[in-house]
C-alpha positions as CSV (number, residue, x, y, z in Angstrom):
1,M,140.9,107.3,134.5
2,E,144.4,109.0,134.8
3,P,144.8,112.2,132.9
4,S,148.0,110.8,131.2
5,I,146.3,107.7,129.9
6,T,143.1,110.0,128.8
7,E,145.6,112.2,127.0
8,Q,147.3,109.3,125.2
9,L,144.0,107.7,124.1
10,R,142.7,111.0,122.9
11,Q,145.9,111.5,120.8
12,A,145.6,108.1,119.5
13,R,142.0,108.5,118.4
14,E,143.2,111.7,116.7
15,V,146.0,110.0,114.9
16,V,143.7,107.3,113.3
17,L,141.0,109.8,112.5
18,N,143.5,111.8,110.5
19,N,145.2,108.9,108.8
20,P,143.1,105.7,108.7
21,N,146.3,103.7,107.8
22,N,147.3,103.8,111.5
23,Y,144.5,101.7,112.6
24,P,146.5,98.4,112.4
25,A,149.0,99.9,114.7
26,I,147.0,101.7,117.1
27,V,144.3,99.0,117.7
28,P,146.5,96.2,119.1
29,S,148.2,98.6,121.6
30,I,144.9,99.7,122.9
31,L,143.5,96.3,123.5
32,P,145.5,95.6,126.6
33,I,144.5,99.0,128.3
34,I,140.7,98.5,127.7
35,G,140.3,95.1,129.3
36,T,137.7,93.8,131.7
37,G,139.8,94.9,134.8
38,A,140.1,98.4,133.7
39,D,138.2,101.4,135.0
40,I,134.6,102.0,133.7
41,E,135.6,105.0,131.8
42,L,138.4,103.2,130.1
43,R,136.0,100.3,129.2
44,R,133.3,102.7,127.8
45,W,136.0,104.6,125.8
46,G,137.4,101.4,124.5
47,A,134.1,99.8,123.5
48,E,133.1,103.0,121.7
49,F,136.4,103.1,119.9
50,L,136.1,99.6,118.7
51,A,132.6,100.0,117.4
52,E,133.9,103.3,115.7
53,T,136.8,101.5,114.1
54,F,134.8,98.7,112.3
55,A,132.2,101.1,111.3
56,S,134.4,103.6,109.7
57,P,134.1,103.7,105.9
58,L,137.6,104.8,105.5
59,L,139.3,101.7,106.8
60,P,139.8,99.1,104.0
61,A,137.7,95.7,104.3
62,D,140.9,93.7,104.3
63,Q,142.5,95.6,107.2
64,K,139.1,95.4,109.1
65,Q,139.1,91.6,108.5
66,Q,142.7,91.3,110.0
67,L,141.9,93.5,112.8
68,S,138.5,91.4,113.7
69,L,140.6,88.4,114.4
70,L,142.5,90.3,117.1
71,V,139.5,91.7,118.9
72,L,137.3,88.6,119.3
73,D,138.7,87.7,122.6
74,R,138.2,91.2,124.0
75,L,134.5,91.3,122.7
76,R,133.8,87.9,124.3
77,E,135.3,89.0,127.7
78,F,133.1,92.1,127.6
79,L,129.9,90.2,127.0
80,E,130.7,87.4,129.5
81,Q,131.5,89.9,132.3
82,P,128.6,89.8,134.7
83,A,126.7,93.1,135.3
84,E,128.6,94.9,132.6
85,D,127.7,98.6,132.0
86,V,124.9,99.1,129.5
87,A,127.0,101.5,127.4
88,V,129.8,99.1,127.3
89,V,127.4,96.3,126.1
90,K,125.7,98.4,123.6
91,A,129.2,99.4,121.9
92,I,130.3,95.9,121.9
93,V,127.2,94.5,120.3
94,Q,127.5,97.4,117.6
95,A,131.0,96.3,117.0
96,A,130.1,92.5,116.7
97,A,127.5,93.5,114.2
98,S,130.2,95.1,112.0
99,I,132.8,92.2,112.5
100,Y,130.3,89.3,111.8
101,P,130.4,89.6,107.9
102,L,134.1,90.2,107.9
103,L,134.8,87.0,109.9
104,F,132.3,85.1,107.8
105,R,134.3,86.0,104.6
106,Y,137.6,85.0,106.4
107,I,136.0,81.5,107.4
108,I,135.0,81.0,103.7
109,S,138.5,81.2,102.7
110,S,140.1,79.4,105.9
111,P,137.7,76.4,106.3
112,H,140.1,74.9,108.9
113,D,140.3,77.8,111.4
114,S,137.5,76.4,113.8
115,G,138.9,78.5,116.8
116,N,138.0,81.9,115.6
117,W,134.6,80.7,114.3
118,Q,133.8,79.1,117.8
119,K,134.6,82.5,119.3
120,M,132.2,84.2,117.1
121,A,129.7,81.7,117.8
122,Q,129.8,82.2,121.4
123,I,129.6,85.9,120.9
124,K,126.5,85.3,118.6
125,S,124.9,83.1,121.3
126,N,125.4,85.7,124.0
127,I,123.8,88.5,122.0
128,L,120.8,86.6,121.1
129,R,120.2,85.7,124.7
130,R,120.0,89.4,125.5
131,M,117.6,90.1,122.9
132,D,114.6,89.5,125.0
133,T,115.6,90.6,128.5
134,A,118.3,93.4,128.1
135,P,117.5,97.3,128.4
136,P,115.9,98.9,125.5
137,G,119.2,100.4,124.2
138,V,120.9,97.1,124.2
139,R,117.9,95.3,122.4
140,I,118.0,97.9,119.7
141,C,121.6,97.0,119.0
142,C,120.8,93.3,119.2
143,I,118.2,93.9,116.5
144,K,120.8,95.4,114.3
145,F,123.2,92.5,115.0
146,V,120.3,90.0,114.1
147,Q,119.8,91.9,110.8
148,R,123.4,91.5,109.9
149,V,123.6,87.9,110.7
150,V,120.4,87.2,108.6
151,Q,121.8,89.4,105.7
152,T,125.1,87.4,105.9
153,Q,123.5,84.0,106.2
154,T,121.1,84.4,103.2
155,P,121.8,84.0,99.7
156,G,122.7,87.2,97.7
157,L,123.6,88.5,94.2
158,I,127.0,87.4,92.9
159,A,128.0,90.3,90.5
160,D,131.3,88.6,89.2
161,P,132.1,85.0,90.1
162,R,135.7,85.3,89.0
163,R,136.4,87.9,91.7
164,P,134.6,86.7,94.8
165,E,136.5,89.5,97.0
166,H,134.4,92.1,95.3
167,N,131.2,90.5,95.8
168,E,128.6,91.2,98.5
169,I,129.2,88.8,101.6
170,S,126.4,86.2,101.6
171,L,125.6,82.6,101.9
172,A,126.1,82.5,98.1
173,L,129.8,82.5,98.5
174,V,129.9,79.5,100.8
175,P,130.9,76.1,99.1
176,R,128.4,73.5,99.7
177,D,131.0,71.1,101.2
178,H,132.3,73.7,103.7
179,P,133.4,72.0,107.0
180,L,132.6,74.7,109.3
181,I,129.8,76.6,107.8
182,P,127.4,74.3,106.0
183,P,125.0,76.3,103.9
184,P,121.8,74.4,104.6
185,N,122.3,74.9,108.5
186,L,123.1,78.6,108.2
187,E,120.2,79.1,105.9
188,A,117.9,77.5,108.4
189,E,119.2,79.5,111.2
190,A,118.9,82.7,109.3
191,S,115.2,81.8,108.6
192,G,114.6,81.4,112.1
193,L,116.2,84.6,113.3
194,L,114.1,86.5,110.6
195,D,111.1,84.9,112.0
196,R,112.2,85.9,115.4
197,L,113.0,89.6,114.2
198,L,109.5,89.7,112.5
199,S,107.7,88.5,115.7
200,I,108.5,91.9,117.2
201,L,106.0,93.5,114.9
202,Q,103.4,91.1,115.9
203,D,103.9,90.8,119.7
204,E,105.4,94.0,121.0
205,I,103.1,96.5,119.8
206,S,103.6,98.7,122.9
207,D,107.2,99.3,122.5
208,A,107.7,101.9,119.8
209,L,111.4,101.9,120.1
210,L,111.9,98.3,119.3
211,I,109.2,98.4,116.4
212,T,111.0,101.4,115.0
213,A,114.4,99.9,115.2
214,T,113.0,96.6,113.5
215,L,111.3,98.5,110.7
216,N,114.5,100.4,110.1
217,S,116.6,97.3,109.9
218,L,114.1,95.6,107.4
219,G,114.7,98.1,104.8
220,S,118.1,96.8,104.0
221,L,117.0,93.3,103.8
222,I,114.3,94.0,101.5
223,R,116.7,95.8,99.2
224,T,119.5,93.3,99.1
225,R,117.8,90.0,99.7
226,A,115.1,89.1,97.1
227,S,114.5,85.7,98.5
228,V,112.9,87.0,101.7
229,A,111.7,90.5,100.6
230,N,108.1,89.3,100.0
231,K,107.9,87.7,103.4
232,I,109.0,90.7,105.0
233,V,106.8,93.1,103.0
234,S,103.8,90.9,103.8
235,T,104.6,91.0,107.5
236,V,104.8,94.8,107.4
237,L,101.5,95.1,105.5
238,N,99.8,93.0,108.2
239,F,101.4,95.3,111.0
240,N,98.9,98.0,112.3
241,P,100.9,100.9,113.8
242,L,97.6,102.6,114.8
243,K,96.4,99.8,117.0
244,L,97.3,101.8,120.1
245,A,94.5,104.3,119.2
246,N,92.0,101.9,120.7
247,S,93.1,102.5,124.1
248,P,92.9,105.8,125.9
249,M,95.1,108.4,124.1
250,T,97.9,110.0,125.9
251,S,100.6,112.5,124.8
252,K,103.2,109.5,124.9
253,S,101.0,107.2,123.0
254,K,100.3,110.0,120.3
255,V,104.1,110.3,119.9
256,M,104.5,106.4,119.6
257,I,101.6,106.2,117.1
258,K,103.0,108.9,114.9
259,S,106.5,107.6,115.1
260,M,105.5,104.0,114.1
261,E,103.0,105.1,111.5
262,R,105.7,107.4,109.9
263,T,108.4,104.8,109.9
264,V,106.0,102.1,108.3
265,R,104.8,104.6,105.6
266,A,108.6,105.7,104.9
267,L,109.6,101.9,104.4
268,L,106.8,100.9,102.2
269,V,107.1,104.1,100.0
270,N,110.8,103.4,99.7
271,V,110.0,99.8,98.6
272,V,107.8,101.0,95.7
273,K,110.2,103.8,94.8
274,K,113.1,101.4,94.5
275,N,111.2,98.9,92.5
276,P,108.1,100.5,90.8
277,N,107.2,96.8,89.3
278,H,107.2,95.0,92.7
279,P,104.4,92.4,92.7
280,L,102.9,93.8,95.9
281,A,103.1,97.4,94.7
282,P,99.4,97.9,94.3
283,R,98.7,96.5,97.9
284,I,101.4,98.6,99.2
285,Q,99.9,101.7,97.8
286,Q,96.5,101.0,99.2
287,H,98.1,100.3,102.6
288,V,100.1,103.5,102.7
289,D,97.0,105.5,101.7
290,R,94.8,103.7,104.3
291,L,97.2,104.4,106.9
292,H,97.3,108.0,106.0
293,H,93.5,108.5,106.1
294,T,93.2,106.5,109.4
295,R,95.8,108.7,111.0
296,L,94.1,111.8,109.9
297,E,90.6,110.6,111.3
298,I,92.3,109.5,114.6
299,F,94.1,112.7,115.3
300,D,91.4,115.0,113.9
301,E,89.0,113.5,116.5
302,T,91.4,113.9,119.4
303,N,92.4,117.4,118.5
304,R,89.0,118.7,117.9
305,K,88.1,121.7,120.1
306,R,85.2,121.9,122.3
307,P,82.0,123.2,120.8
308,A,80.9,126.8,121.1
309,P,78.5,127.6,123.9
310,I,74.7,127.8,123.0
311,E,73.9,131.3,122.0
312,P,70.4,132.8,122.2
313,T,68.0,132.0,119.3
314,D,67.8,135.6,118.1
315,G,71.4,136.0,117.9
316,L,71.5,138.8,120.6
317,D,72.7,138.7,124.2
318,P,69.8,139.7,126.5
319,A,72.2,141.4,128.8
320,K,73.6,143.5,126.0
321,R,70.3,144.1,124.1
322,Q,69.9,147.9,123.4
323,R,67.1,148.0,120.9
324,L,64.4,145.8,119.6
325,G,64.6,146.6,116.0
326,A,68.3,145.4,115.4
327,D,69.3,143.9,112.1
328,L,70.2,140.4,112.5
329,Q,73.1,139.2,110.4
330,A,73.5,135.6,109.4
331,P,76.1,134.1,111.8
332,T,79.3,133.1,110.1
333,P,81.0,130.0,111.4
334,P,84.4,130.5,113.0
335,G,87.3,130.7,110.6
336,I,85.4,131.7,107.7
337,P,86.4,135.0,106.2
338,P,83.7,137.5,105.6
339,L,82.9,138.9,102.3
340,G,84.4,142.0,101.1
341,P,82.5,145.2,100.0
342,G,81.2,145.6,96.5
343,P,79.9,143.2,94.0
344,V,80.5,139.4,94.7
345,S,81.1,136.7,92.2
346,Y,80.2,133.1,92.5
347,A,83.9,132.3,92.9
348,Q,84.0,134.8,95.9
349,L,80.8,133.3,97.3
350,Y,82.0,129.7,97.4
351,T,85.7,130.5,98.4
352,L,86.2,129.8,102.2
353,T,90.1,129.7,102.2
354,Q,92.4,132.8,102.9
355,D,95.4,131.1,101.0
356,E,96.0,133.3,98.0
357,G,97.8,130.4,96.2
358,S,94.5,128.2,96.5
359,K,92.3,131.2,95.4
360,N,94.4,131.9,92.2
361,F,94.7,128.1,91.3
362,D,92.8,127.2,88.0
363,V,91.0,124.0,88.7
364,Q,90.2,123.7,85.0
365,A,93.8,122.7,84.3
366,I,93.4,119.3,86.1
367,P,92.0,116.5,84.0
368,I,88.5,115.3,84.8
369,D,89.6,111.6,85.6
370,L,92.4,112.8,87.9
371,L,90.1,115.2,89.6
372,V,87.7,112.3,90.4
373,R,90.4,110.2,91.7
374,I,91.5,113.1,94.0
375,L,88.1,114.1,95.2
376,V,86.7,110.8,96.2
377,P,89.3,110.0,98.9
378,I,89.2,113.6,100.1
379,L,85.4,113.5,100.4
380,S,85.5,110.2,102.1
381,S,88.2,111.5,104.8
382,L,86.3,114.8,105.6
383,D,84.7,115.3,108.9
384,K,81.1,115.7,108.7
385,S,80.9,118.5,111.1
386,Q,83.5,120.6,109.1
387,L,81.7,119.9,105.9
388,D,78.4,121.1,107.6
389,N,80.2,124.3,108.8
390,A,81.5,125.0,105.3
391,I,78.0,124.5,103.7
392,N,76.4,126.8,106.3
393,A,78.9,129.4,105.8
394,V,78.1,129.4,102.0
395,R,74.4,129.4,103.0
396,A,74.8,132.4,105.3
397,R,76.7,134.3,102.7
398,Y,73.9,133.8,100.1
399,L,71.3,134.8,102.6
400,S,73.0,138.0,103.7
401,L,73.5,139.0,100.0
402,S,69.9,138.5,99.1
403,R,68.7,140.4,102.0
404,A,71.1,143.3,101.5
405,P,69.4,146.3,99.6
406,P,70.7,146.9,96.2
407,K,73.5,149.5,96.0
408,S,73.7,152.3,93.5
409,A,76.0,152.2,90.6
410,L,78.3,154.9,92.2
411,D,78.6,152.9,95.4
412,A,79.4,149.8,93.5
413,S,82.1,151.6,91.4
414,A,83.5,153.0,94.4
415,A,83.7,149.8,96.4
416,A,85.2,147.9,93.4
417,T,88.0,150.6,93.1
418,Q,88.2,150.7,97.1
419,R,87.6,154.5,97.1
420,A,85.2,156.5,99.0
421,P,82.0,157.7,96.9
422,V,82.2,161.1,95.6
423,I,80.1,163.6,97.6
424,D,78.6,166.4,95.6
425,E,79.4,169.6,97.2
426,D,76.0,171.2,96.0
427,D,74.0,168.6,98.1
428,D,74.1,171.0,101.0
429,Y,72.6,173.9,99.0
430,E,68.8,173.9,99.5
431,P,67.4,177.2,97.7
432,V,64.0,178.4,98.6
433,F,61.6,177.4,96.0
434,Q,58.9,179.8,95.1
435,P,56.5,178.7,92.4
436,T,55.4,181.3,89.8
437,E,52.0,179.9,89.5
438,D,49.2,179.6,92.0
439,T,47.7,176.4,93.3
440,E,44.6,176.3,91.0
441,Q,46.9,176.5,87.7
442,I,49.0,173.6,89.1
443,L,46.1,171.6,89.7
444,N,44.7,172.1,86.3
445,K,48.0,171.1,84.6
446,L,48.1,167.8,86.9
447,D,44.6,166.9,85.6
448,S,45.5,167.1,82.0
449,V,48.8,165.1,82.4
450,A,46.9,162.3,84.2
451,S,44.6,161.9,81.1
452,D,47.6,161.0,79.0
453,T,49.0,158.1,81.2
454,N,47.5,155.6,79.0
455,A,49.3,156.9,76.0
456,M,52.6,156.0,77.7
457,E,51.4,152.3,78.0
458,R,51.1,152.1,74.2
459,Q,53.7,150.5,72.2
460,P,56.0,152.8,70.3
461,D,55.3,153.5,66.7
462,M,58.9,152.4,65.7
463,A,60.7,149.3,67.1
464,L,64.3,148.2,67.0
465,G,65.0,145.5,64.5
466,T,67.0,142.4,65.4
467,F,70.9,142.8,65.4
468,N,73.2,140.2,63.8
469,L,76.9,140.1,63.8
470,P,78.4,140.1,60.4
471,P,79.8,136.8,59.3
472,P,83.4,136.0,59.4
473,P,85.4,136.7,56.2
474,A,85.7,133.6,54.2
475,L,89.1,131.8,54.2
476,T,91.2,131.7,51.1
477,Q,92.5,128.4,49.9
478,Q,95.9,129.1,51.0
479,E,94.6,130.0,54.5
480,T,92.6,126.8,54.7
481,V,95.7,124.6,53.7
482,E,97.8,126.6,56.5
483,Y,95.3,126.2,59.2
484,S,94.7,122.5,58.4
485,K,98.4,121.8,58.4
486,G,98.8,123.6,61.8
487,T,96.0,121.6,63.3
488,I,97.5,118.4,62.2
489,N,100.9,119.3,63.6
490,R,99.4,120.2,66.9
491,V,97.5,116.8,67.2
492,F,100.7,114.9,66.3
493,G,102.5,117.1,69.0
494,I,100.0,115.8,71.4
495,M,100.5,112.0,70.3
496,S,104.3,112.3,70.7
497,A,104.0,113.7,74.1
498,L,101.6,110.9,75.1
499,D,103.9,108.3,73.5
500,D,106.2,107.9,76.5
501,A,103.8,109.0,79.1
502,G,101.3,106.3,78.5
503,R,103.7,103.5,77.7
504,G,103.5,100.6,80.2
505,K,100.1,101.7,81.6
506,A,98.0,100.2,78.9
507,Q,94.8,98.4,80.2
508,K,93.2,95.2,78.9
509,H,89.9,96.3,77.3
510,G,87.1,93.8,76.6
511,F,85.4,93.3,73.2
512,N,82.7,95.9,74.1
513,R,85.0,98.9,74.6
514,L,84.3,102.1,72.8
515,A,87.0,103.3,70.6
516,A,88.6,106.7,71.5
517,S,86.6,106.9,74.9
518,G,89.7,108.1,76.8
519,Y,92.3,110.7,76.6
520,D,95.3,108.4,76.0
521,R,97.5,107.7,73.0
522,D,95.3,105.0,71.7
523,A,92.3,107.2,71.7
524,W,94.3,109.9,69.8
525,V,95.6,107.3,67.2
526,T,91.9,106.1,66.7
527,M,90.6,109.6,66.2
528,I,93.4,110.5,63.7
529,T,93.3,107.4,61.6
530,R,89.5,107.6,61.3
531,L,89.9,111.4,60.3
532,A,92.3,110.2,57.6
533,T,90.1,107.4,56.3
534,R,86.5,108.2,56.9
535,A,86.2,112.0,57.1
536,S,86.4,112.3,53.3
537,A,84.7,109.2,52.5
538,G,82.5,109.7,49.4
539,L,84.0,113.1,48.8
540,E,86.8,111.8,46.5
541,E,84.7,111.0,43.6
542,G,85.9,114.4,41.9
543,V,89.4,113.0,41.8
544,V,90.7,111.9,38.5
545,K,94.1,110.8,37.1
546,K,96.3,112.7,34.7
547,E,97.1,110.8,31.6
548,E,100.6,111.9,31.4
549,G,101.9,111.7,34.9
550,G,99.4,109.4,36.5
551,E,99.1,111.9,39.4
552,L,95.8,112.2,41.4
553,V,94.4,115.8,41.2
554,D,91.0,117.2,41.8
555,R,88.8,118.2,39.0
556,K,88.5,121.5,40.3
557,G,92.2,122.1,40.2
558,G,92.9,122.0,44.0
559,A,95.7,119.5,45.0
560,F,95.3,119.8,48.8
561,S,93.4,117.0,50.6
562,I,93.0,117.1,54.4
563,S,92.9,113.3,54.5
564,N,96.0,112.9,52.5
565,A,97.8,115.6,54.7
566,I,96.9,113.5,57.7
567,R,98.1,110.3,55.9
568,D,101.5,111.8,55.2
569,A,101.8,112.9,58.8
570,L,101.0,109.4,59.9
571,Y,103.6,107.8,57.6
572,L,106.4,110.3,59.0
573,Y,105.1,109.6,62.6
574,V,105.5,105.9,62.2
575,L,108.9,106.1,60.5
576,E,110.3,108.4,63.2
577,D,110.3,105.3,65.5
578,F,108.7,102.4,63.7
579,R,109.8,99.8,66.2
580,R,107.6,101.3,69.0
581,R,104.9,102.7,66.6
582,I,104.3,99.8,64.5
583,D,101.0,99.4,66.3
584,V,100.0,102.7,65.0
585,A,100.9,101.7,61.3
586,V,98.8,98.6,61.7
587,S,95.8,100.2,63.3
588,W,96.0,103.0,60.4
589,L,96.2,100.3,57.7
590,C,93.2,98.3,59.1
591,E,91.2,101.5,59.0
592,E,92.3,102.0,55.4
593,W,91.4,98.6,54.3
594,Y,88.0,98.6,56.0
595,N,87.1,102.0,54.4
596,D,88.2,100.6,51.0
597,R,85.8,97.8,51.5
598,L,82.9,100.1,52.5
599,Q,83.6,102.4,49.5
600,S,83.7,99.6,47.0
601,E,80.3,98.4,48.1
602,V,78.4,101.7,48.3
603,S,80.1,103.6,45.4
604,E,78.5,103.6,42.1
605,I,81.9,104.5,40.3
606,E,85.3,103.1,40.9
607,P,86.4,104.6,44.2
608,V,89.9,105.7,45.1
609,L,91.6,102.9,47.1
610,H,94.2,103.8,49.7
611,Y,95.4,100.6,51.4
612,E,97.6,99.2,48.9
613,K,99.4,102.4,48.3
614,W,100.1,103.3,52.0
615,A,100.9,99.7,53.1
616,L,103.6,99.4,50.4
617,K,104.8,102.7,51.3
618,V,105.2,102.0,55.0
619,L,106.9,98.7,54.2
620,D,109.3,100.5,51.7
621,G,110.1,103.0,54.6
622,I,111.0,100.3,57.3
623,L,112.8,97.7,55.3
624,P,116.1,99.7,54.7
625,Y,116.5,99.9,58.5
626,L,115.8,96.3,59.6
627,D,118.5,94.2,60.9
628,A,119.1,90.4,60.8
629,K,117.4,89.7,64.0
630,D,114.5,92.4,63.7
631,K,111.2,90.9,64.7
632,V,109.2,94.2,63.5
633,L,108.8,92.8,59.9
634,I,107.2,89.5,61.2
635,R,104.8,91.5,63.2
636,F,103.8,93.8,60.5
637,L,103.2,91.1,57.8
638,S,101.2,89.1,60.3
639,E,99.1,91.8,61.6
640,V,98.1,93.7,58.4
641,P,94.5,93.0,57.3
642,E,95.6,91.9,53.8
643,L,98.8,90.7,52.2
644,I,99.2,91.8,48.7
645,S,101.7,90.5,46.3
646,G,103.8,93.7,46.3
647,M,104.6,93.0,50.0
648,L,106.1,89.7,49.3
649,D,108.0,91.0,46.4
650,R,109.7,93.5,48.7
651,V,110.4,91.0,51.2
652,K,112.0,88.6,48.7
653,G,114.1,91.8,47.8
654,L,115.8,91.3,51.2
655,A,117.5,88.2,50.0
656,R,119.9,90.3,47.9
657,D,121.6,91.2,51.2
658,P,123.3,87.9,52.5
659,E,123.1,89.2,56.1
660,R,119.2,89.5,55.8
661,I,118.4,86.2,54.0
662,A,117.4,84.6,57.1
663,L,115.1,87.6,57.9
664,A,113.1,87.3,54.6
665,V,112.8,83.3,54.9
666,N,111.7,83.5,58.6
667,A,109.0,86.2,57.8
668,I,107.6,84.2,55.0
669,H,107.9,80.9,57.0
670,Y,105.8,82.5,59.8
671,L,103.1,83.6,57.3
672,I,102.9,80.1,56.0
673,L,102.3,78.8,59.7
674,M,100.1,81.5,61.0
675,R,98.0,82.8,57.8
676,P,96.6,79.9,56.0
677,P,94.6,82.1,53.5
678,V,98.0,83.3,51.8
679,R,99.9,79.9,52.4
680,D,100.1,79.1,48.7
681,Q,101.1,82.7,47.9
682,C,104.0,82.5,50.5
683,I,105.1,79.0,49.4
684,D,105.4,80.4,45.8
685,A,107.7,83.1,47.2
686,I,109.9,80.4,49.1
687,E,110.1,78.5,45.8
688,D,111.1,81.7,43.9
689,L,113.8,82.5,46.5
690,W,115.0,78.7,46.2
691,R,115.3,79.1,42.5
692,N,116.5,82.6,41.8
693,Y,118.9,83.1,45.1
694,D,121.6,80.8,45.7
695,G,122.3,82.2,49.1
696,A,118.7,81.1,50.3
697,K,119.0,77.5,49.1
698,G,120.0,76.3,52.6
699,L,117.0,77.8,54.5
700,T,114.5,77.3,51.7
701,T,115.1,73.7,51.0
702,K,114.0,72.6,54.4
703,L,110.7,74.5,53.9
704,L,110.2,73.1,50.3
705,T,110.9,69.5,51.8
706,K,107.8,70.0,54.0
707,W,105.4,72.0,51.7
708,R,106.4,71.1,48.1
709,P,108.8,68.2,48.0
710,H,108.0,67.6,44.3
711,V,109.9,70.7,43.3
712,L,113.0,69.4,44.9
713,Q,112.3,66.0,43.2
714,E,112.0,67.6,39.7
715,A,115.3,69.5,40.4
716,A,117.0,66.3,41.5
717,N,115.7,64.5,38.4
718,G,117.2,67.2,36.1
719,A,113.8,68.9,35.3
720,A,114.0,72.2,33.5
721,P,113.5,75.3,35.8
722,L,110.2,77.1,35.5
723,A,109.8,79.6,32.6
724,G,111.5,83.0,33.1
725,G,113.7,81.7,36.0
726,V,117.0,83.2,36.3
727,V,119.5,81.8,38.8
728,K,121.1,84.8,40.5
729,T,124.5,84.5,42.2
730,E,125.4,86.5,45.1
């Protein structure tokens, strides 16, 4: 390649890189220079320049589409050239992969331009013929081209039908009666090409480059083409990247296995990350975990070191034996740190790692259920020899500690403080001892002392009494109230924290499940509602009613009740987000109703009933915030254990608001259909709405026609309205 041409091409490339608007002027002027008759260096530069041009994100799609029509002939000439350079073919195939969607969109809007479509079809056929026989680099580029063809010829998502130029290029944009690209034919071709692409994962297990390229190209199809995503994921799940491990392992095969396994794992993890609700998500997670454990087992076996040579049974080398009375220390397996000096705790005895972070980690902070899920797969993946070595290390430590002589308190304290024991300077002083008495006198004293030895074995006349800690001071009533409120606030703080964390993970339990058997939000709700309803059952008999105010107070004068405090907290907790916590309100009221029934049966005096009070209070709390399309009211009325008249009166009161008449009528209608025991009571409420609220006549007339037609007949015949009925006008 001549220096002048080289310099001109370099300058032209710098111009378009600095200003992409110059591409439409530079590309047509370069095409004659890089023809098939040009020098090999020129052809390589030209092919790479075309691939770079159509892959540039700075060049607008409209300009790329116009330029693609100009380069079709040049691309076809390069591909049809016999024995063309591999680097040129690779770049041309990459350019064709970028051009195909652009030309596809052009043909959609220009159905009579058969010439350009025929050129693109010839380019596509040439590339597909190379896919099985070309060198590896060209085959990888062909895989990318096939992926773009499948993505283009498969229906995609249409974001805005009114602006097709802004939608993703796919088969969904093609009219059903298009003369050049009929959708059924293209979709069938795309399905066949996808099968051909997936066959690489089934046939060419030995070529890691092609498999990795195929897996990398499938990620885009899974993300953008939901119609073929499950098929692709199922094929990837059936692919075993560790199959090569069955043959003799070499350095090359190890690299290939690791590359394929890592690519498969990254692809599947990305699928679950992008769509956590994917129907195959559980199977994908199991497959990823199985791949991880299998890879660890394979490479742990291949990388295992040679076993240590057999040592003498007594632990001493005969060639280096110096004395027979040597103290044998329990052998410590290699890689196990020795115990330090000083007292040893159980934690130090069982700690075999040298990582300071692991030593200081508090395992008690992990929940038991999570710890079990972590330990089971870890224990199943452990190598038996490593586990035996760890057990032997702990056994050796224990034996060495049990055989060691006890240390003095001075040595133990010195070891704990990492200081040498203090040596008394007077130890070296040994004065000559001269007894002042002779031998006979000393023997007489020893005989007298020996006679009193039995006296030391006698029990002392005075023994120590038992020691008991003083009881804690009694709490005042004010302290009891404060501590009780603090406990309630902490419990509801835990429930609020679990409210969002546990949503969407509810499991279906059977009829034999145990209440509050877990640590989730439902368990806390069950516990707190039963504390409110059952903890003080039978203890409220001392509650009387004031004549003047009607307030419930204790005979002893105390006004605080832990059960009522929990009820107040439950009421506020439900109202904070009643649409999401209506199930908590229903569970609470069911417990209140059940407790009222039990107390009515076993109590000798009239018990204090709570269900009606709190059911009406919850209903009064949520009614002001309901809109015309709210379904919470229907759910609440249909799930509470008992429907009292006060509830229907409050629902009828919604009819005062013209926008919420339909809400009131629909709620009562649902109760008529789904709660037969209160059907007559609800029909009475419908009749009352029909008589007293003019705005509700249209909706209630249809219901009365079915359930009480005689009421309408009486009204039509001029019958007098019911006594006490007042017609209200809205």
